[in-house]
C-alpha positions, 0 to 999 in steps of 0.5 A, spaced: 497 429 500 492 433 504 489 439 500 484 444 503 480 449 498 477 455 501 472 460 497 472 467 500 468 473 498 468 480 499 462 482 495 466 484 489 471 478 488 472 471 490 478 468 493 479 461 492 485 458 496 488 451 495 493 449 500 497 443 501 503 442 505 508 445 500 504 449 495 499 454 496 495 456 489 491 463 490 486 465 485 482 471 484 476 470 480 472 477 478 465 477 480 462 484 478 468 486 474 471 485 467 478 483 469 481 476 468 482 471 474 489 473 477 493 467 480 499 466 484 502 459 486 507 459 492 512 454 494 513 453 501 518 449 504 516 445 510 520 448 515 517 455 514 510 453 513 507 457 519 511 463 516 508 462 509 501 462 512 502 469 515 505 471 508 498 469 505 494 472 510 498 478 509 496 477 501 489 476 502 489 482 507 491 486 501 486 484 496 480 485 502 482 492 504 484 494 497 479 490 493 482 493 486 478 494 480 485 492 476 490 487 480 496 486 477 500 479 478 507 483 479 509 490 480 516 492 479 519 499 481 526 501 478 531 505 482 532 512 480 537 518 480 536 525 481 532 528 475 532 521 472 527 517 469 523 512 474 520 506 471 514 502 473 513 495 470 507 491 471 504 484 468 498 480 469 492 483 466 491 489 461 489 495 465 482 497 464 481 502 470 485 508 467 488 513 468 493 509 473 496 514 478 503 513 481 502 515 488 509 517 491 510 518 499 516 521 501 518 521 508 524 524 513 524 530 509 521 536 507 519 533 500 511 533 498 507 527 496 505 526 489 499 523 485 502 523 478 497 521 473 499 515 468 493 516 463 496 512 457 501 506 460 505 502 454 502 495 454 504 489 450 499 484 449 503 478 447 507 478 454 502 481 458 506 487 461 506 494 461 510 500 463 510 507 465 515 512 465 515 518 469 520 523 473 520 525 480 522 532 482 526 530 489 533 531 490 538 526 491 537 522 498 530 523 498 527 516 501 520 514 499 514 509 498 510 508 491 504 505 490 501 504 483 493 505 484 487 505 479 482 510 477 478 509 484 485 511 488 486 503 490 492 500 490 493 495 484 498 490 488 504 491 493 507 497 494 514 499 493 520 497 498 523 504 501 527 507 495 532 512 496 534 517 490 541 517 488 545 523 486 546 525 479 549 532 476 542 533 473 538 538 478 533 541 472 527 538 476 528 539 483 522 542 486 523 547 492 516 546 494 516 544 501 510 540 505 506 544 509 505 541 516 497 541 516 496 534 520 499 531 526 499 524 528 499 523 535 502 516 538 502 511 540 501 507 534 498 500 536 496 494 532 488 495 531 488 501 536 485 508 535 490 514 534 489 521 534 490 526 528 490 534 530 489 540 526 487 547 526 479 547 525 480 554 522 484 552 517 483 545 515 478 539 515 479 532 518 483 528 513 482 522 509 488 517 511 491 512 507 497 507 510 503 505 506 507 499 508 513 498 504 513 491 500 506 491 503 499 494 503 496 501 501 489 502 504 485 507 507 484 507 514 477 507 518 475 513 522 473 511 528 468 516 530 466 523 529 470 528 532 468 529 539 471 536 539 474 541 533 481 539 531 481 532 533 479 526 529 481 518 530 483 513 525 484 505 527 491 503 525 490 497 521 497 494 521 501 489 524 505 490 530 512 491 528 511 493 521 514 500 519 508 504 516 507 511 513 501 515 513 498 519 508 493 525 509 489 528 504 485 534 505 479 537 502 483 541 497 486 534 495 493 537 498 497 531 500 502 530 507 506 524 509 508 522 516 515 520 518 516 512 518 512 509 524 513 503 527 507 499 529 507 497 537 503 491 540 504 484 543 501 477 543 495 480 547 494 486 541 487 486 538 486 483 531 479 485 530 481 490 525 483 485 520 479 481 515 477 474 517 482 468 515 479 462 512 480 458 519 475 463 522 479 467 526 483 474 524 489 474 520 496 476 523 502 476 519 509 480 518 513 483 513 520 484 512 522 491 509 529 493 507 532 500 503 533 500 496 539 504 494 
């Protein structure tokens, strides 16, 4: 059975990719950090090998773009009822870049995004698992994506699926604060193409923009250029065509604003130059299916 071994480095970590026809072994080997290697083995049926290569490219894209100091093998987000607990469990390596932060990005409503510090998550050294419990001040029906981030604000693994808050009789936590529309993202949104964000230059500065893909990556977007005139800035849409995404903007006072759920456009001629190089010397392509957690 043929086996291909590829060693890739992003300056912080090494990625060792061992690929056979039905098994892919991905090992993340720390170089400049103190965390232990993280390893994932993926079993692939022969008929889906090409699709799985895209999936692996997507996984490598997450590591390259995020380069987290703490990387978990698995992260699981619980369901949630209005004013009920929201659990995040993780495994693989003990978190060292504390405090962890739970970034919650609601969309399709007036709910305000949150960055919730988790300074002291419970950790079981015997099972190499941890858990953090918090509450979200959103009413039933609110939908959101969540990311577990390290102390540098970088994702420690895949984001959550789209989660909907279920109803309950408890209304004690529900906030009446509504988001302020400081920034407006201007379509179209196309794979590896720039898009504009407008704002009132007398009230705000160009934002920091982060992209969230359900069950996928949460990455900072590159600003394409200095604003050519006040009130406009541009970013590169580093998401694959067909992917649903939500954008999160952070202003100079650390206030957060999210967009609605967006779909990235494109076709076979779309550029892929905004993605990291793949092991075969080209650029990564991939797709990601998402659903709604109820």
